[in-house]
C-alpha positions in Angstrom: -0.5 -26.6 -9.4 -0.3 -26.8 -13.1 0.2 -23.8 -15.4 2.0 -22.5 -18.5 4.7 -19.8 -18.9 7.1 -18.7 -21.6 10.8 -19.3 -20.9 13.3 -18.0 -23.5 10.6 -17.8 -26.1 9.2 -21.3 -25.6 5.9 -22.2 -23.9 6.6 -24.5 -20.9 4.1 -26.5 -18.9 4.9 -26.7 -15.2 3.5 -28.9 -12.5 4.9 -27.9 -9.1 4.0 -26.8 -5.6 2.7 -23.2 -5.3 5.5 -22.1 -2.9 8.4 -23.4 -5.0 10.8 -20.8 -6.3 11.3 -19.8 -9.9 15.1 -20.5 -9.4 14.4 -24.1 -8.6 12.0 -24.6 -11.4 14.5 -23.2 -13.9 17.4 -25.3 -12.6 15.8 -28.5 -11.7 12.7 -28.8 -13.9 13.7 -27.0 -17.1 17.4 -27.8 -17.2 18.5 -24.1 -17.2 21.4 -23.9 -14.6 22.6 -20.4 -15.6 20.8 -18.7 -12.7 22.8 -19.6 -9.6 21.8 -20.0 -5.9 23.9 -17.5 -4.0 22.5 -15.8 -1.0 18.9 -17.0 -1.4 17.5 -13.7 -0.1 17.7 -11.4 -3.1 21.0 -9.7 -2.1 23.7 -11.2 -4.4 22.0 -11.2 -7.9 23.5 -14.5 -8.9 20.0 -15.8 -9.7 18.9 -12.7 -11.7 16.6 -13.3 -14.7 14.1 -11.1 -16.6 10.4 -11.5 -15.8 8.2 -9.8 -18.3 11.2 -7.8 -19.4 12.2 -6.6 -15.9 15.2 -7.7 -13.8 14.2 -9.8 -10.8 15.9 -12.3 -8.4 14.5 -15.7 -9.2 15.1 -16.9 -5.7 12.2 -14.6 -4.5 9.6 -15.5 -7.1 7.0 -18.1 -5.9 5.5 -20.4 -8.5 2.0 -19.1 -7.9 3.0 -15.8 -9.4 4.3 -17.3 -12.7 1.2 -18.5 -14.7 1.2 -16.8 -18.1 4.4 -14.9 -17.4 7.5 -14.6 -19.7 11.0 -15.4 -18.3 14.3 -14.8 -20.0 17.5 -16.4 -18.7 21.2 -16.2 -19.6 20.7 -19.3 -21.8 18.7 -17.2 -24.3 21.5 -14.9 -25.2 24.0 -17.1 -27.1 23.2 -18.8 -30.4 24.8 -22.2 -31.1 27.3 -21.5 -28.4 28.4 -18.2 -29.8 28.3 -15.4 -27.2 26.2 -12.4 -28.0 27.7 -8.9 -28.0 27.3 -8.3 -24.3 28.7 -11.7 -23.3 31.7 -11.2 -25.6 32.3 -7.7 -24.1 32.5 -9.4 -20.6 35.1 -11.8 -22.0 37.1 -9.1 -23.8 37.1 -6.8 -20.7 38.3 -9.6 -18.4 35.1 -9.3 -16.4 34.8 -13.1 -15.9 36.8 -15.1 -13.5 35.1 -17.8 -11.4 31.9 -17.1 -13.4 29.4 -17.8 -10.6 28.1 -14.2 -10.6 28.5 -13.7 -14.3 25.0 -14.7 -15.5 23.4 -12.4 -13.1 25.7 -9.5 -13.9 25.1 -10.1 -17.7 21.3 -10.1 -17.2 21.4 -6.9 -15.0 23.6 -5.2 -17.7 21.2 -6.4 -20.4 18.2 -4.9 -18.5 20.1 -1.6 -18.0 21.1 -1.3 -21.7 17.5 -2.1 -22.8 16.4 1.1 -21.1 19.5 3.3 -21.5 21.7 2.6 -24.5 24.4 5.0 -23.4 24.6 4.9 -19.6 27.2 6.8 -17.6 29.6 5.0 -15.3 27.4 6.1 -12.4 24.3 4.6 -14.0 26.1 1.4 -14.8 27.2 1.0 -11.2 23.6 1.7 -10.1 22.3 -0.9 -12.6 24.6 -3.6 -11.2 24.4 -2.5 -7.6 22.4 -5.6 -6.7 25.0 -8.0 -8.1 27.9 -9.1 -5.9 31.2 -10.2 -7.4 34.0 -11.3 -5.1 36.9 -12.0 -7.6 36.7 -10.0 -10.8 36.1 -6.5 -9.4 33.5 -4.1 -10.7 35.8 -2.0 -12.8 36.1 -4.7 -15.4 32.3 -5.2 -15.4 31.8 -1.5 -16.0 34.3 -1.6 -18.9 32.4 -4.5 -20.4 29.1 -2.7 -20.3 30.7 0.4 -21.8 32.1 -1.7 -24.6 28.8 -3.3 -25.4 27.1 0.2 -25.4 29.8 1.5 -27.8 28.9 -1.4 -30.2 25.3 -0.4 -30.1 24.0 -3.2 -27.9 20.5 -2.0 -26.9 18.2 -5.0 -26.7 14.5 -4.6 -26.9 13.1 -6.6 -24.0 9.5 -7.1 -25.2 8.1 -10.0 -23.3 6.5 -12.8 -25.1 2.7 -12.6 -25.7 1.1 -13.1 -22.3 -0.3 -16.6 -22.0 -3.5 -17.6 -20.4 -2.9 -17.2 -16.7 -5.3 -19.9 -15.7 -4.1 -22.4 -13.0 -5.2 -25.9 -12.3 -4.8 -26.5 -8.6 -4.4 -29.9 -7.1 -7.2 -31.0 -4.7 -5.0 -30.4 -1.6 -4.1 -26.9 -2.9 -7.7 -25.8 -3.3 -8.7 -23.3 -0.6 -5.0 -22.6 0.1 -3.9 -20.5 -2.9 -6.1 -17.5 -3.8 -5.3 -15.5 -7.0 -8.0 -12.8 -7.1 -8.5 -10.6 -10.1 -10.7 -8.1 -8.3 -10.8 -6.5 -4.9 -14.2 -8.2 -4.3 -12.7 -11.6 -4.8 -9.9 -10.7 -2.4 -12.3 -9.4 0.2 -14.3 -12.6 -0.1 -11.2 -14.7 0.7 -10.3 -12.5 3.6 -13.7 -12.6 5.1 -13.6 -16.4 5.2 -9.9 -17.1 6.0 -8.8 -13.8 7.7 -5.7 -14.3 9.8 -4.9 -17.6 8.1 -4.0 -15.8 4.9 -0.5 -14.5 4.1 -1.1 -11.5 1.8 1.6 -11.5 -0.9 2.6 -8.9 -3.4 6.4 -8.6 -4.2 7.3 -11.6 -2.1 10.6 -10.0 -1.0 9.9 -10.9 2.6 8.0 -14.1 2.2 10.7 -16.1 0.5 13.4 -14.8 2.8 11.4 -15.8 5.8 11.1 -19.3 4.4 14.5 -19.9 3.0 16.7 -18.0 5.5 14.8 -17.7 8.7 13.5 -21.2 8.6 9.9 -20.2 9.0 7.3 -22.6 7.7 5.5 -21.8 4.5 2.2 -20.1 5.1 -0.7 -22.5 5.0 -2.7 -20.1 2.8 -1.7 -17.3 0.5 -3.5 -14.4 -1.1 -1.7 -13.0 -4.1 -2.8 -9.5 -4.8 -0.6 -8.8 -7.9 -3.4 -9.7 -10.3 -5.9 -7.2 -8.9 -6.5 -4.5 -11.5 -5.9 -0.9 -10.2 -3.7 -1.9 -7.3 -0.6 -0.3 -9.0 -2.3 2.9 -10.1 -0.5 6.2 -9.3 -2.3 9.4 -10.0 -4.0 12.6 -8.7 -7.5 12.5 -7.3 -8.9 15.7 -5.9 -6.5 17.1 -3.4 -4.5 13.9 -3.1 -1.8 12.0 -4.8 -2.9 8.4 -4.7 -0.6 5.5 -4.9 -2.0 2.0 -5.1 -0.6 -0.4 -2.5 0.7 -2.7 -5.2 2.8 0.0 -6.9 6.5 -1.1 -7.0 9.3 1.2 -5.8 10.6 1.1 -9.4 7.4 2.7 -10.6 7.2 5.2 -7.7 10.8 6.4 -8.2 10.2 7.6 -11.7 6.5 8.6 -11.7 6.0 12.2 -12.7 3.3 12.9 -10.1 5.5 11.5 -7.3 8.5 13.5 -8.5 6.4 16.6 -8.6 4.5 16.3 -5.3 6.7 14.1 -3.1 10.3 14.0 -4.3 11.5 12.7 -1.0 9.3 9.6 -1.6 10.7 9.2 -5.1 14.3 9.4 -3.7 13.4 6.9 -0.9 12.0 4.5 -3.5 15.3 4.7 -5.5 17.1 3.7 -2.3 15.1 0.5 -1.5 17.4 -2.3 -2.3 18.7 -2.4 -5.9 17.0 -2.6 -9.3 15.8 -6.2 -9.0 14.3 -5.6 -5.6 12.7 -2.3 -6.6 11.0 -4.1 -9.5 9.3 -6.4 -7.1 8.9 -4.6 -3.7 5.7 -2.7 -3.2 4.9 0.3 -1.1 2.0 -1.5 0.5 4.2 -4.4 1.5 6.9 -2.1 2.9 4.2 -0.5 5.1 2.1 -3.6 6.1 5.0 -5.8 7.2 5.7 -3.1 9.8 9.5 -3.6 9.9 11.2 -1.2 12.1 13.8 -0.6 9.4 11.4 -0.1 6.5 12.3 3.0 4.5 9.0 4.4 3.3 7.0 4.8 6.6 9.2 7.7 7.9 8.8 9.5 4.6 5.1 9.0 4.5 4.8 10.2 8.0 6.7 13.4 7.2 4.5 13.9 4.2 1.3 13.6 6.2 0.2 10.5 4.3 -3.1 8.7 4.9 -3.7 5.0 4.4 -6.9 3.6 3.0 -7.9 0.2 4.4 -10.8 -1.7 2.8 -12.8 -4.8 3.2 -16.1 -6.2 2.0 -17.8 -4.1 4.7 -16.4 -0.8 3.5 -13.3 1.3 3.8 -11.6 3.6 6.4 -8.7 6.0 6.5 -6.0 6.7 9.1 -2.8 8.7 9.3 0.1 6.5 8.6 1.6 7.1 12.1 -1.5 5.5 13.6 -1.1 2.3 11.6 1.8 0.9 13.6 0.9 -0.4 17.0 4.1 -2.3 17.9 6.9 -4.2 16.3 5.5 -6.1 13.3 1.9 -5.3 14.5 -0.5 -2.9 12.8 -4.1 -1.7 12.9 -5.1 -3.7 9.9 -8.0 -6.0 10.6 -8.0 -9.6 9.5 -10.6 -9.0 6.8 -8.9 -5.8 5.4 -6.4 -4.9 2.7 -4.2 -1.9 2.6 -5.3 -0.6 -0.8 -4.1 3.0 -1.2 -1.6 5.5 0.1 -2.8 9.1 -0.1 -0.4 12.1 0.1 -1.9 15.6 0.3 -1.0 17.8 -2.7 -0.4 20.6 -0.3 3.2 19.2 0.2 4.1 20.1 -3.3 6.7 22.8 -3.2 7.8 22.1 0.3 11.4 21.4 1.3 11.8 17.7 1.5 14.6 15.3 2.5 15.1 11.6 3.0 18.3 10.1 4.2 19.2 6.6 5.3 22.5 5.4 6.8 23.4 1.8 6.6 26.5 -0.4 6.7 27.0 -0.3 2.9 26.1 1.9 0.0 23.7 -0.4 -1.9 21.2 -2.9 -0.6 21.6 -1.3 2.9 19.2 -2.0 5.7 18.8 1.3 7.5 20.6 1.8 10.8 19.1 5.3 10.8 16.6 6.9 8.5 15.2 10.4 8.7 12.6 12.2 6.6 11.9 16.0 6.9 9.3 18.1 5.2 9.0 21.8 5.9 7.2 24.8 4.3 8.8 28.3 4.5 7.5 31.8 3.8 9.9 34.7 3.8 12.5 32.7 5.7 10.0 31.6 8.4 9.2 27.9 9.0 5.4 27.8 8.7 5.0 24.0 9.0 7.3 21.1 9.6 7.0 17.3 10.0 10.1 15.1 10.8 10.1 11.3 11.2 12.8 8.8 12.0 13.0 5.1 11.4 15.2 2.2 12.7 15.1 3.8 16.2 12.4 1.8 17.9 9.8 -0.9 17.3 7.8 1.5 15.2 8.8 4.7 13.2 8.7 7.9 15.2 7.1 11.2 14.4 9.3 13.8 16.1 6.5 16.3 17.0 8.5 18.2 19.6 11.2 19.1 17.1 8.6 20.4 14.7 6.9 22.4 17.4 10.2 23.9 18.4 11.0 25.2 14.9 7.5 26.1 13.5 6.9 29.9 13.4 10.5 30.8 13.7 12.9 32.3 11.2 15.3 29.8 9.7 18.8 30.3 11.1 21.9 28.4 12.0 20.9 28.5 15.6 17.5 27.0 14.7 19.3 24.2 12.8 21.5 23.4 15.8 18.6 23.5 18.2 16.6 21.1 15.9 19.5 18.7 15.7 19.9 18.6 19.5 16.2 18.2 20.0 16.1 15.2 17.6 19.1 13.7 19.3 17.3 13.9 22.7 14.0 12.5 21.5 15.1 9.2 20.0 16.0 6.2 22.2 17.5 3.5 20.1 17.9 0.1 21.7 21.2 -0.8 20.1 24.2 1.5 19.3 22.3 4.4 21.0 25.1 7.0 20.9 25.8 6.5 17.2 22.1 6.5 16.2 21.1 9.4 18.3 24.0 11.5 17.0 23.4 10.5 13.4 19.7 11.4 13.7 20.6 14.8 15.1 23.1 15.4 12.4 20.7 14.5 9.6 18.0 16.9 11.0 20.6 19.6 11.4 21.8 19.1 7.9 18.3 19.4 6.5 17.9 23.0 7.8 21.5 24.0 7.1 21.1 22.8 3.5 18.1 25.1 3.1 20.1 28.0 4.5 22.9 27.3 2.0 20.4 27.1 -0.9 18.8 30.4 0.2 22.1 32.1 0.4 22.9 31.2 -3.2 19.6 32.4 -4.6 
């Protein structure tokens, strides 16, 4: 495929295969070796660059999503070999040793300071959470970012003017790469090719499957990122509606989500780190049907409904009915998941999402629990609790909810709910640990409410 994109302010013409990674195009075709190949699955940050002003991992970006886009790499920062303020701060703070991770760390820090000119130490650590360093140590990196901020380093990351996103496909690529601009165009492709199509949005699973799991590249891909309206978040009637193409970065800070479903906003902020949140979509997190996906338990607890659409019409279903078995869903071959709907009635309820993993950042959940409860005069009037990473599909713990609904909140109720949750889950691996952790998280949800009520 042939297309144009802007790299470090210059228009570049590219002729490459659709599934080739941005990382390889930068290093091999454009002679920009600053971005490094580390993990190859979006976890180390060594390949971090800015795409349209947002931090991304270039190892996860397929070529078919690049036409017309604007890319900035570490090479854009220095002028005539002179480090810019941020690069110099890294040198002065001793934040550079082997240097392999440094370009990614600098780009992550640049992205952070463009949005927050005076970040706290906590915010700095969150901003670089997706960048691994094995020799310098993060304290020196934090000092470097602080020094740059003190010197007023606050870059304006306005991407270059969007180029024409037209693509010239090779003859053998025609009928294999679909880049729709409307839902109707997407439905047409699905109606013809159905199960042959790999539907792609953020690509955070696709490229990992190919590079790390050794799976073959899909024969045909349908990229939905160009469809207008797929990233919309807003209120319609009695529902908060989130387009399936909305990224977790957008969901985490959207005022409507924070107001109606704060547990979902918190969940979104816990999905990977910044570069992943800028790419990963809520629709992809649901549709891939991973047992460890973070958003499905939260959506189940919130009573969310999914909207599936095709050229024949649309249908809705509760999110808990969408998952049939591990990596299998109720989506038909000609359908797209287009919208997630959350009832506005959950606004004002007590909500919680907690995940437990093997590390603090970029953790794959070993246990995740979401709880939503409404209380009136100390009595639990409604409750929904869901758990993830326990079984092939997320679980809605209906028996726990039945046991607490209609009862006055008390320490005894919290203990009983915890024991009930423990008994209802049957993890296949590390069962004792996961069962106990699930029970503890449910117990904590209710005891935290008790503590809050006691201080009012």
